[in-house]
C-alpha positions, 0 to 999 in steps of 0.5 A: 899212456907213453909217447909211443902209445899216444903216437899210435892213437894219433895215427889211428885217428888221423892217418899216417904222415909226419906230425909233432908232439909237445908237452906242458906241465901242470904245477903245484904251488908250494906257498903264495896263494891268491897273491898273483892277481894282487901283484904279489909273490908266488912259489910254484914248481912244474910237475912231471905230468901235464898236457900232451898235444900232437899236431899235423898241419893239413891243406884243409882250411879247418882245425880238427880237435880231439881228446883222449880224455873227453868225448867231445870232438869238433872241426873249426874253420880257420876264420872261426878260431876266435869263437867259443864252442859252447862250454866245451874243453876246446875253448882252451886251445881255441882261446889260444888260437884267438890270441894269435889271430889278435896279433895278426897271424893268418892261418892259411892252413888248418891242422889235426890236433889230438890232446891228452892230459895226465893232470887229474881234471878238477884237482887244482894242479892247472890242467887248463894252464898246461893245455893253453901253454902246450897249444901256444908252444905248438902253434908258435913252432908249427907256423914258425911265428917266433914269439918269445916264451914269456909272450906265450905265457901272457897269451895263455893267461889271456885265453883263460880270461877271455875263453874260460871266463876265469880272471886268473893271475899269471902264476899257472901259465908262468910255471907251466911255461918257465919251470925247471926240473928240481927248482921252484919259481920265486915269481913277482907277479907284478914285474914278472921278475923271477928266480929259479930256487933249487928245491933241496929236500934231503929225506923229504918229499912233496906229497900232493893229496887229491881230495877228489872234490873237484874245484870249479873256478868258473863257478864265480867264486874265484872271480868274486874274490878278485872283486873283493880284493879290488874293493879293498884296494879302493878303500886303502887308496883313499889313504895310500894310493895303490893299484894292487894289494902287494903295494902294502906291507904287512906292517903298513896294513896293521895301521890301514886295515881299520880303513877298510869298512867292509869286513869281508874285503878287510879279511881278503886283504889281510890274507893277501898281504900276510901271504905275500910276507909269508911267501917271501919269508918261506923262500928265504927259509928254504934257501937257508935250509930251514925246512921246519920253518918253511913247513910252519909257514905252509901251515900258516898259509892254509889257516889264512886261506881257511879263515880270512880268504874262505876258499878251503871248504870241508874236504880241503880242511879235513885233508890238512887236519889229518895230514898234520896228525902224522909224525913226519909231516913238516907242513900241509896246506891247500894248493891252487884256487881252492873250493876243492882240489888238492893239498900239498904236504912236506913229508919225511921219506920214512913216513910217506907210506904211513901218511898215504894209508892213514890220511887216506883212510881217515879222510875217506871215513870223514868225507865219504870220498876216496882220495888219491896221492902223488909223490911229486917230481919237479919237472921242466916247463913246456917243450917239444917232444919230437 
């Protein structure tokens, strides 16, 4: 739906009058997976699709929430904007309101809110982070609170922790809030220092392949990986005091991994520490224009996520296997939290049509699922539309 159509939907639901629109994008991570909550590097970029939010302040002391994607609607009193509503989608925006309440913001007036997302739900492209960031932007501007963009990013992450129960790192919200068109973000998730790196892919496109096997980060598997990494930190700390796995270099890890007695925790640490090294190298290769090497590192990332972190599964592995068979594919890997969702591939322009047709057919033949493909455009971070 375009902006004009979305405006009409808002008026149909809530009536005429002034209101404002905001947008925050989904993201794709080019490399650096499951490193963010371990204090490491990630390399995401914002996409051109994401979450839209239209908001009008009202004199009522309640907030009405509606979505054009999901049927559930509700009205919440302003004093209850820190309480969960079952397991409904409204917990994402309500969770953001709750962060403002924690800071002492008083909502003397309510609002009418309509949201729409064109990030495929369950695709692992951060539809939840986009919804959180667009809500934070809208609240901050509408009530003239004046918080810095980075603070909104942190509050959005907290909303995910406390209202969705997913102990995510900060990458998704950071990419959604701080992205820039035609650039990827080389982010140190420990210090939040970052560089915007131009993505210049001459004759090559980023192709996102949706397995249509939805990932479920709140199923507990994501949080289990977080706890397994904590176990590895504890084991290493007996020999080298650390707070996060990112404090161990790949060279150091080779001498320390035998100290991690739990074999599962050892594998998780091996992935994280090697992935941080791969990400640093990949960014350098991109800066140097060595796209072939960048693609090889993407491949190595997926293989580590499959073998050591065990977050891929048959659908993601099948999609990557079929992608790598195509001439003109530079590299292919899962992206996002895993357990379903999407892969990201670098594909030469002349191979894209063949890639979509052949990978789509072979994947469907092998899994029985019909995939979807998006040729990605790298867009800007969260913004006000009107």
